[in-house]
C-alpha positions in Angstrom: 365.1 141.8 163.1 367.3 139.1 161.5 366.1 136.5 159.1 366.7 133.8 161.7 364.8 135.5 164.4 361.9 136.2 162.0 361.9 132.5 161.0 361.9 131.4 164.6 359.0 133.8 165.3 356.9 132.4 162.4 357.6 128.7 162.7 358.2 128.1 166.4 355.2 126.7 168.3 353.5 129.2 170.5 353.5 128.0 174.1 350.5 130.2 175.0 348.3 129.0 172.2 344.7 128.9 173.2 341.9 126.8 171.8 338.6 128.7 171.1 335.1 127.8 169.9 335.3 130.3 167.0 334.3 128.9 163.6 335.1 131.9 161.4 338.9 131.9 161.6 341.4 132.1 158.7 342.7 128.5 159.2 339.1 127.2 159.2 338.3 129.0 156.0 341.4 127.5 154.4 340.3 124.0 155.6 336.8 124.6 154.1 338.6 125.7 150.9 340.3 122.3 150.9 336.9 120.6 151.0 335.5 122.8 148.2 338.6 122.2 146.2 338.2 118.4 146.6 334.7 118.7 145.1 336.1 120.7 142.2 338.7 117.9 141.7 336.0 115.3 141.6 334.0 117.3 139.1 337.0 117.7 136.8 337.8 114.0 136.5 334.2 112.8 136.5 333.1 115.1 133.7 336.4 115.6 132.0 336.2 119.3 132.6 339.3 121.5 132.4 341.6 118.6 133.0 344.6 120.8 132.2 343.8 122.4 135.6 343.6 119.3 137.7 347.2 119.4 138.7 347.1 123.0 139.9 343.9 122.3 141.8 345.4 119.2 143.5 348.6 121.1 144.4 346.5 123.9 146.0 344.6 121.3 148.0 347.9 119.8 149.2 349.3 123.2 150.0 346.2 124.0 152.1 346.7 120.9 154.2 349.9 122.4 155.5 348.8 126.1 155.4 345.8 125.8 157.7 347.9 124.3 160.5 350.7 126.9 160.0 348.2 129.7 160.0 346.6 128.4 163.2 350.0 128.4 164.9 351.2 131.8 163.6 347.9 133.6 164.2 347.1 131.7 167.4 343.7 130.7 166.0 343.5 127.2 167.2 339.9 126.1 167.5 337.7 123.1 168.3 336.1 123.6 164.9 339.5 123.4 163.3 340.4 120.1 165.1 337.1 118.7 163.8 337.2 120.1 160.3 340.8 119.1 159.5 340.3 115.3 159.6 337.0 115.7 157.7 338.8 117.7 155.0 341.5 115.0 154.8 338.9 112.3 154.4 337.0 114.2 151.7 340.2 114.7 149.7 341.1 111.0 150.2 337.7 110.0 148.9 338.3 112.3 145.9 341.6 110.7 145.3 340.3 107.2 145.6 337.5 108.1 143.2 340.1 109.2 140.6 342.0 106.0 141.1 338.8 104.0 140.6 338.1 105.9 137.3 341.6 105.2 136.0 342.1 101.6 137.2 341.0 98.0 137.0 339.1 95.6 139.3 342.3 94.7 141.3 342.8 98.3 142.3 339.1 98.7 143.0 339.3 95.9 145.6 342.2 97.7 147.3 340.3 100.9 147.3 337.4 99.2 149.1 339.8 98.1 151.8 341.1 101.6 152.2 337.5 102.9 152.5 336.7 100.3 155.1 339.8 101.2 157.2 339.2 104.9 157.0 335.5 104.5 157.9 336.6 102.4 160.9 339.0 105.0 162.1 336.5 107.8 161.5 333.8 105.9 163.4 336.2 105.2 166.3 337.1 108.9 166.5 333.4 109.8 166.5 332.7 107.3 169.3 335.6 108.6 171.3 334.2 112.1 171.1 330.6 111.1 171.8 331.3 108.7 174.7 334.4 110.4 176.3 334.2 113.9 174.8 337.7 113.4 173.5 338.9 114.8 170.1 341.4 112.3 168.8 344.8 114.1 168.6 347.0 114.0 165.6 349.7 111.3 165.6 352.9 111.3 163.6 351.7 108.2 161.8 348.5 110.0 160.8 350.6 112.8 159.3 352.7 110.2 157.5 349.5 108.6 156.2 348.3 111.9 154.9 351.7 112.6 153.3 351.6 109.2 151.5 348.0 109.9 150.4 349.1 113.3 149.0 352.0 111.7 147.1 349.6 109.1 145.7 347.2 111.9 144.6 350.1 113.8 143.0 351.3 110.6 141.3 347.9 109.8 139.8 347.2 113.3 138.6 350.7 114.0 137.2 350.9 110.7 135.3 347.3 110.6 134.0 346.8 114.2 133.1 350.3 115.6 132.5 352.5 112.8 131.2 349.6 110.8 129.7 351.2 107.4 130.7 352.1 105.5 133.9 355.6 104.6 135.2 354.0 103.7 138.6 350.7 101.9 138.0 347.5 102.9 139.9 347.6 99.5 141.5 350.9 100.1 143.3 349.8 103.6 144.2 346.7 102.1 145.8 348.8 99.6 147.7 350.9 102.5 149.1 347.8 104.3 150.2 346.5 101.0 151.8 349.7 100.4 153.8 349.7 104.0 155.1 346.0 103.8 156.1 346.4 100.5 157.8 349.5 101.5 159.8 347.9 104.8 161.0 344.6 103.0 161.8 346.2 100.5 164.2 347.8 103.3 166.2 344.7 105.5 166.3 342.4 102.7 167.4 344.8 101.2 170.0 345.9 104.6 171.6 342.8 106.7 171.3 339.7 104.5 171.0 340.4 101.2 172.7 342.6 102.7 175.4 340.7 103.7 178.6 339.8 107.3 178.7 
């Protein structure tokens, strides 16, 4: 088998992918690992514990966000649990990141963080209502993926500057603004397309 055919086998979407109700799948365990890693991250910056390892922990969390979806595709282990756990894991990591920003920043940044929390809570509540009222699991949109990518870059920017460089060339305030813009853009699409739209 050539390298190209192997790559196409691994990365091409499976047309026959099925969605199951299984909880104990490899992708779901990776997603749960992301949640657990987020709590470790919070513990590290809250109690100043092993801060030299914050960057590797965050990088593993960021890697797991891509890895669980890739494994679900390659192993054909798509599940309803996975669809529910993935956005929860994303929100937990976002909360961990916002907490780190709060610890390292001033009152201006704290106000922006409150706006981000309000937007994400609004989207999460909308997705919950869509599920409870219409039995619809909100699908992933490309703006949602872009939002997550921006949040990941923000998390990396915070950790790398605060715990590796020891100084900022991009302030926490501007990093928070980037996270706010991403959350706001994605929230509009999710609410209009998947919550307010007739089911």
